[in-house]
C-alpha positions, 0 to 999 in steps of 0.5 A: 469463476465469475462466468460460473457465478453469473450463470448461477444467478440467471439459473436462480432467477429463472427457478425462483421468479419474483412474483408481484406482491411477494415481498418475502420472495423478493427479499430472499432473491435479493439476498441470494444475489447479494451473497453471490456478488460478495463471493464473486468479489472475493474470488477476484480481489484480495480483501485480506489487507489490514488497516493495521498494516498501514498504521504499522508501516506509517509508524515505521516510516516516521521512526525511520525519518526521525533517525535519518533526520538526526544523521543528516543533522550530524552530517551538516553540522560537521560540514559547516563546522569542520573541513567542509565536504569530504568523500568519506563523510558523504559515503558514510551518510549514503550508507547510513541512510540506505541502511535505515531505509532497508530496515524500515522496509523490512520491518514494515513488510514483516508487520504487513504480513503478520497483520494480513495473515491474522486478518485472513485467518479471522475471516477464513480466507487464503493468504496466498492464492491466485488473486494474491499473486496477481496483486503482487505481480502488478505491484512489483512491476512499478516498484522494481522499475522505480527501484532500478531507476532510483539506484541509477540516480544514486549511481550518478549522485543525483539525490534531488529527485530520489524522494519524489521518485520513491513517492511517485513509483510507489503511488503508481504501484498502488494504483496498478494493484488496486484492481486486484484488492480493495479500491480504497488503495487507489486513492492512497496511490493518487495521494502518493503520486500527487505528493511526489510531484509536488516534492519535485518543486521542493527538492530540499525537503524530501525527508519531510515529504517522505514522512508525509507520504510514507508515514502520515498518509499510511496512518490515516489510510490504515485508520480509515480502512480499519474503521471501514472494514475491520471493526466487524469481521467479514460475513462468511 
């Protein structure tokens, strides 16, 4: 597709050479090149991601953090004022935290699909094309690898680096997929990776780093993306 459009640009340039002193022809040719460049970008990048998806994901993450913090508070209250450590209490804690994480992920994915589908429909673009599949594949490789690695840590009751690992692998997924979508995603990925690396030095505060990475950063990113791309629809 890109090669075809490239040759089309050359053909148009040969057929409509820019003559000195002809500002009208120059402006028309530049506009045609700009239009073709935009078409090439659409053919190689998935540009229907919505900033509202980021905002929704951030709000879901903050809500999940609130409930997780309450559950952890109750657990440590019983730990300090009860019989100390008990296997059944810790097993219940792990189940509740995993349940909250699963619910937050499911709700965030559903909302992301809804807002992305809505944006694609508004701009008359496909939701699931070759570029979208490439984006999904490049994002899923680091996510699945990170998920398996985190489950292995949980298997051996190694909780200290779960939060940093989530942030780091998620950031790697965003950076890896950014070449098939809006480049702004890459910077969000960098921030997630940096936050995860910092979290490795403050392992007792993983929940707060989660709130910052999956909550606040997503909201800030979503607002910026909405202001930058969605205040007016894409040109046809």
